[in-house]
N, C-alpha and C positions, 0 to 999 in steps of 0.2 A: 304789441301784444298779440295781435291777430296773426302776424307773421310767424311768431313762435309757435302758436297753436297749429298752424298749417304744417310746419316742420314735424311736429310731433305726430300728426295724423299720417304724414307721408311715411315716416319711420315705422309706425305701427302697421301701415299697409304693407310695407316691404317684409316685415317680420311675419305677418300672416301669410303672405305669398310664399315666403321661404318654407314656412311650416307646411303649407299645402303641397309644395313640391316634394319636400322630404316625406310627407305622408304618402304621396303618390308612388315615390320610389320604393318605399317600404312595402306598400301593397303589391307592387310589381315583383319585388324580390320574394315576397311570401308566395305569390302565385307561381313564380318560377320554381321555387322549392317544392311546392305541392305537385308540380308537374314532372320535375326531373330529380328531385331529391332522392327518392328511393333507388332510382337507377344508378345515380352517382354513388350512393352508399354501397350498393351491391357491387359495382365495379371496383371500388376501393377494397372491399372485402375480398373479392376474387384475386386482386393483385397481391394482397397480403398472404392469402392462402397459397398462391402460386410461389411466392418467395419461400414460404415455409416448406412447401413440397420440394422445391428445387434443392434447398439445403439438406433435406432428409435424403433425397436421392443421391446427392453428392457424398454425403457421409456414408450411406450404405455402399456406394461404389467403392469408396476408399477402404471401407472395412472388408469388403469382398476381395479387393486386390491384395490387401495385406495378408488376409487369411490364405489366399492362393499361393503367394510367394513363400510364406512360412511353411505351408504344407509341402511345397516343392523342395525346399532345402532340408526338411526334416524327414521326409519319406525315405525308407530304406529298401523296401521290397517292391518289385515290379508291379504287383497287384495294387499296392497303395498309390503308386504313381499313375496307374491307369485310372483309378478313381479320381484323382486330382485332375487328370486331363479332361474328364467329363464335367466335374464341378466347376472348373475354371475356364470353361469354354467362353471365349470372347474377352477374357482378361489378359491384355497384353499378348505375349507369346507363351504364356505359362502352359497352355495345353500342348503345344508342339514340344516344348522343352520336356515336359513330363513323359510324353510318348517316347522321345529320343532317349531319355535316361532309362526308361524301362527296357527298351530294346538293347541298349548298351550293357545293362546288367546281365541280360540273358547271353549276349555275345561274350562278355568277359568270363562268365561261368563256363561257357563252351571252350574258350581258349585255355583256361586254367584246368579244365577237367574236373572241377569241383562244384558242388552245389552251394548257392548263396543262402539257402534256407536251412542249412544243417550246420551243426558244430563240427569242428575239425576232427574230433575224436569219434564222431558218429559212424556206425557201420556203413551207412549209405551216403557218406560225405562225397565220395567220388561218383562221377556221373556214369551211369550205365548206358547201354546203347539206346534203350527206349526213351530215357529221360533226355539224352543228348538230342535225339530226333525231335522230341516235343519242344525243347528250347530253341532249336534252330527254326522250327516252323513258327513259333510265337514271335521270335525276334524279327523274322522276315516279314510277318504280318504287321507288326508295329512300325517298322521302317516304311512299309508300303502305305500305311495309314497317314504317316507324316507327309509323304509325297502327295497323297490324295488331297489332304487338307490344304496344302499350299496351292495346289492347282497351277494356274498360269500366273499367279501373283509374283513368282520369282522373276518373271520377265521385266517387271516394272519396279519391284522392291528388292534391292540388292540383299538386305538382311534375310529375306525369305529364301534367296538363292542359296545361302549357306545351309539352311535346313535341308534343302533338296540334295546338295552335294554330300552332306554328312550321311543322310539316309542311304544314298547310293553307294557310298563307301562301305557302309554296313552290309548292305545286301551283297556287294561284291565279295566281302569276307565270308558271308554265309555260303555263297556259291562255291567259293574256294574250299570251305570246309566240307562241303558235300562232294567235292571232286568234280564239279561242273565248271571246268576251266573256261570253256567258250562263253558260257553265261556270265561269268565274272568279267571277262575281257569286254563283253558287250556293255556291261554296266559302267566299267571304267571309261570306255570310249564316250559314253553319254556324259560322264563327268567332264571329260576334256572339252566337249562341245558346249556345256552349260557354263563352265567356269570362265571361259574367255568372254570379254577381255578384262573383266574386273578382277579376277582371281587367277592370274597366270601361274602362280606357284602351285595352286592346287591342281591345275591342268598338268603341270610337269610331274607332280607327285603321282597323279593317276597314270600317266604314261610309263613312269618307271615301275610302278606296281604291275602294270600289264606286262611289261617285259619280264619281270620276275616270275610271273605265272607261266610263261613259256618254259622256264627252267623247271618249274614244278611239274609241268605236263610230261617231262621225260621220266619214265619209270625206271627206277634203279632196283635191281634185285641183288640180294645178298646170299652167299652160299649157306646151305644148311650145316648144322654142326657135324652131321655125318660125312659131309663132303670135305671137311677141312683135313689137311694132312696131319698125321700123327707125329707129335714131336719126338725126336730121338731120345732114347733112354740115356741118362747121364752115366758116364763111366765112373767106376770106383776109383777114388784117389789112392795111389799106392802109398805104403807105409814109408815115410821119409827116413826112419831109423835104419832100414835095410840099405839105403843108399849111402849113408854117412858112416856106416860101421858101428853104430851104437845100438844095434838090435839087442834086446834083452836088458839094456841098461836104463833107457828112458822109458818110463811107464806112461800110459795115456794121461792126459791132464785130468786132474780131479779124481784119479783112482790111486789109492794108497793102501797097501796091505802090509802085514807084518813080515811076510817073506820077501817082498819086493820093495826096493827103495823108492821113495817119492822123487818127483822131479827135482825138488830142492836138494834132497840127499844125494842123488846122482851127480848133480852139478858140483856139489862140494867135494865129493870123492874124486872127481876128475881133476879139480883144481888142486887137491892135496896129493894127487898121484897114487891113490889107492884103488884097489879092485873091490869087487863085491865081498870077497872073503876077508878083507882087511889087510892083505899083503900089499907091499909097495908095487905100483904099476911099473912095467918095464919102460925104460926111456932110451932114447937114441943118443946118450951122451958118451963120454970117454969110457973105454974098457970094452966096448962092443967089438965083436969079431975076434 
């Protein structure tokens, strides 16, 4: 009986010791929370806010990208494209594409001789000298802005090299339109230098266009209207009736009077062997002589 009592006391002592240990752990955890709990909660809150902020920024960037591309594809006038180039700065290559499209519209208008901002039946639909000069200047400036924006990136990014080459082709066309053949050939020579080795076809195209400019440089003059020879006066066609012996018998086609037989009547009389008076026409048959 005494042994059983000792076992119970030992078990009770173990339970009390366990309770004391757990109580000590709980107290230490509470103290730790009091010391670091606020900092941990603040850190968790900051991480959550950072995640929300990152999602918002990503969603805003996607919306801006979509709006920039939609604006680029829907814009029709160069002024609208220039606004998109400013608003879409840093969004993919939308800004460069917008500037290129605006410059191309000016150049296309110059080549066609018509305005892109006028209806076909408008009095000022065709370009005048002042508007043509203004369009040339603006297109040249926009192509130059593209080249400036790219800078030296074309040396490491081949896609950017295409922007520079396209802009130089545009400036060469403008120089050709202004009659500045030497400036145009210099721009084409730069294309040949930049295009190699990634785009040899464009280098070849630039060389061929430079050769064609040599032909355009040769001035060709045409004679004035006053210097052209006077064509000879056409001779009057003789009356065929006098040559075949039917003068006075055959009347001009389409003219029939009461006194003169028509073409059809004259033909019938000849076939019947009658004269105009109704008498039988002489024949070369038997009895002559």
